[in-house]
Structures are given as structure tokens and as C-alpha cells.
N, C-alpha and C positions, 0 to 999 in steps of 0.2 A: 837231625835228619840227614838222611843218604849215607849215615855212617856205617851201616852193617850191623846195628844192633838191635834191628826191630822196631824201630819207635813207629812203624804206620801199621805193625800189629798191634802194638801196646796202644793206640789209637783207636784201631777198628774194635778191640777187645773193649776197652773202656765206655766208647759211644755204643756199642751195641749192649754193655751190661747196663747203661744208664737208661736208655730207651725203654729197653726190655723191662727193666724194674718200674720206671714211670707208666709203663702200660699195664703194669701189674700182672704180667705174663710169669715174670720170676719173682722170687723174693727171698729176702737173705734169712738164715738161720742163725745158726749159734757164733756168738760175740768171740772177736780174737782176744785173748787174755788182757785185761788192763787197758783195752782201747774201746772206741766207738765205731771202729770197724767191723763189720760183719760178714761170715763166709755164706756162700751158697751152695745148695746141696748139688751133687754129681749130675744129675739129669738136667739141673738148671746152667751149670756149668756147661754142659755139651749144647745145649743150645744158644747160649751165648757164643761158643765156639763154632757153631755152624753159621752162626750169622756174621761174625768177626771175618770168617773165611770168603764170604763174599765180598767183604769190604778190600781184602788181600787182592782177590782176583781183579777187582775194577783198579787198584794201584799198581800192580804189577804183572798181570796177563795170567802167567802159570805159575803160582807160588806153591811151594812143596806144603804149605799148612802147617810145618814146625814152629813157626816164629807165634802165630797166634795160639797154638795150642799150648806152648810153653807160657805165653801172657797169662792165658786164661788158667790153666792147672797149677802153673808154678812148677817146682822142685826141677829133677833133672829129669830128661824125658828120651826114651829112645822112641824114635818114629820111623816107622816103616810101611809104606803102601796104606797111607791113613790108618795106622793101627797104632796105639800109644801105649807105652810100657813105663811105668814110673821106675826110674834107677834109683836105689837107695845106696848112695855112697858111705862106704865105709871109713872114710877118713876125706876132711875138707880137702878140697881142690882148687888152688889160689893161682889167679890169673892176673898178669898185667897187660891191661888194654890200652892198646897205643892207638889214637885216633888220627890219621895221616892229616885229616882236614881235607882231604881230595874227595870232592862228592863224585857220584857215580848213578848211573841210570841202571837200576835192577831189570826192568823190562827189556832193556837194550840188551844187558849182558847174559840173560837167560837166552834170548832168541839168538846171539851169537855162539853159545854152547850148542843149541839145537842145530843150527846151521853147520858147524862144524863137525857134530855128529852124522849129519847127512851127508857131509863129504867124504867121511872116513868112518862107515859104519862100523866096522870090525874092530879096528882099533879103539873107537870110543865105547864101545861095548866092554872092552876089556880093561878100560880105563874105569868106567863105571862100576864094574864087578870088582875092581880092585879096592873102590873106595867104599863099597859094600863091606868086603871081608874086613878092612881096616875098622868101620864103626861097629861091626858085630864084635870084633875082638876089645876095643875099647870100651865097649860097654859092660863087659864082663869084667874088664880089669878094675874099670871104677866102682862095682861092687865088691871088689874083695876090700877085706879089715886087715890092714897092717898094723901089726901089736907092737913093733919095737921100731927104732931107726933103720936097722937094716933092710928088712920088708917093707917100710916105706919109702926108702931111696929105690929099691929094684922095682918098686910098683911104679915110681914116678918116670924111672929112666924107660920104662916099658911106654908109658904115656906119650913120653918125648919123643921116642922113635917112631910111634903111632902116627904123631902130630907131624913129624917130619916127613915121612913118606905120604900122608894125604895132601901136604903143601906141594910136593912134588907133582901130584897127580892133578891137582888145581892148575898149575902151570901148565899141565899138559893142555887142559881144557881151554885154556887162553883166556883165565880171569884174574891173572896177576897184573902187578903194575910197578912202576920204577919206584914210588914212593914206599911200595910193600917189600920189594927187594931191598931198600936200603933198611927197613925194620931188620929184616932178617938178618943182614950183616952185622947190624950193630949188636945185637942179641947174640948172634954166635962168638962174637970176641969172649962174651962173659960166660959161653959153654950153656947158653940158654937156646931153647928151640921155641919158633913161632910158627904160627900159621894165620891165612887170611881168615875172616869171618865174614859171613853174609855173602854178596853176591861177587865180592873182588872188587877188580877196577879201581881201587882206592878202599876209602870206608876205612874200617877197622883192622888192627891186627892183635891175636892173641899171644902172649907168651907166658909158660907155665911158669910156675914160681914154685922151684923145690922146697920142701919143708924146711931143709938145713941152710938154705941161702941165707948170707948175712945180709943184714940191712945195709951195709956199707955198700955191697955190691948191687943191691938193689937199685940205692941211691944214685950209683955211678951210672948205670945202664940208663935210669930213668933221666938223667941228667943230660946225657949224651943225645936219647931219642929228643928230649925237647930242645936241643942245640938245631935239630932240623926243622924246628917249627911243630913238631907235633905236640900233642896234648897226651899225657897219660894217667891212668886211675888204676888202682889195685882192687881187685873184686875176689869174691867167692863164688862158686858157680854154684846153681840152685838158689832158689828163695819162694816168696809167697807168689800166689796167684792173684787172680780175681777179688777184691774184697770190695763190699759196699758200705758206703760212709752216708747215714740218712741223718742230716743235722736240721 
């Protein structure tokens, strides 16, 4: 909780899905291969997502809606002004998540960004525009299929550059933290690029893991990060969305 990984959204989606299923408003359809978990149709998923977003509003005030959308629909999602686009990654995108164990209040951080935007409207408008441009470019790069090591390395270098630029813009918004900066410095020693995730102010940091990165280097950077009292785990971006188990 409070780590920037969307736990509140996962809770809101699970609760909404369970209550709507119990009420008979939504019902599971096809089964997930070899399991007792069942999937919901698109219309039913959209209804669950609508209710989950209301839960996120209660918890966070002015959420973007992307966390509950990812928890509901799964996969990798491009989110803009309420519009969802599923991204089909040509290659797996692997990340090291570092939990700084520094809790933060998303509602307060979002309010802080709004206050800064009201004090510096033109400057912050430029920052928001740059973030949007980076997101658009990153989503197009993610969908590119790299067929060999050279193409893969080139793709990952571009992703890393965009992550680095995004982190700089997030610092401009005032949502970084000393613990986040410690992660950035530690991973940079190994030529790895990181950025905060969630609302910032602590929470978790994402580090892009290149395909050709050796296990030894990954172990070294993980050991260094854990020496600061952080917790690390390796993940692959994208996964299943809401599923229903009726035992």
C-alpha cells in the first residue's frame, strides 16, 4: 500500500467485480485455459471499470483512471483523456521495481502539482506537453518488433532515453524524493535508467532491464539497492486483467 503500484485500483476493481457479479449484473464467460478462473466480456469489464473509478475518486480525489483501467483490462494500455488503446508489445519489456518503502499520499501530491501549475501556468503547460509527447513516442516504440539483438538494443536505448527525460519532467513537477534520487544514482552507476512510478514522493521506482544485461550486473545493482533498505523485484510489463473465480 502507498507504494505507487496501483494497489488501491486493484482493490477497487476486485471489489466492484465481486459485488457486480454477486448482484448478477455481470457474469463470467470463457474460462482461462486450464484454470477455474473465468473472463468477463468487454461490456461487463467496462461497467466494472466505471465503478472502480468511483472508488479511486474517493481514495485519491482526482485520479487519472489509468490504474483502474490497467487492473480491469490488463495488458499494456495507452491512456489519454479517458480513451484506452491496448498496446501490442513486439517484445517483452522487463523492469526492476524498487520499493523505497517511503509511503506517500497520492491525493496530497496531486494537489501539490495542481498548485504549482496555478502558480506557473505557462511553464507547467510546457512540462505537461513534453510529458504527453514522450508518452506518444514511447507507445509507438513499444509496439515495434525487434527481430535481432541490434534492433532490440536500439529499441531499448530509445525507451531508456524517454524514461530519463520523463523523470526529469517529473522532478520539475515537484514529485521526486530523496529516496527516489538514491535509486536513480545507484542504477546509473550500472548505466541503467530509472524513473519514479505512481504519484512519486517515495513509493516505487522503475528501472528498465535491457535484454542483454548480465545476471551478475542485475544482482549487483539489486544488492546495492537493498543495502539502502529498499526492496526489489523483477517484473515483465503487461499481464491479465480482471478474472472471476466462482468456487
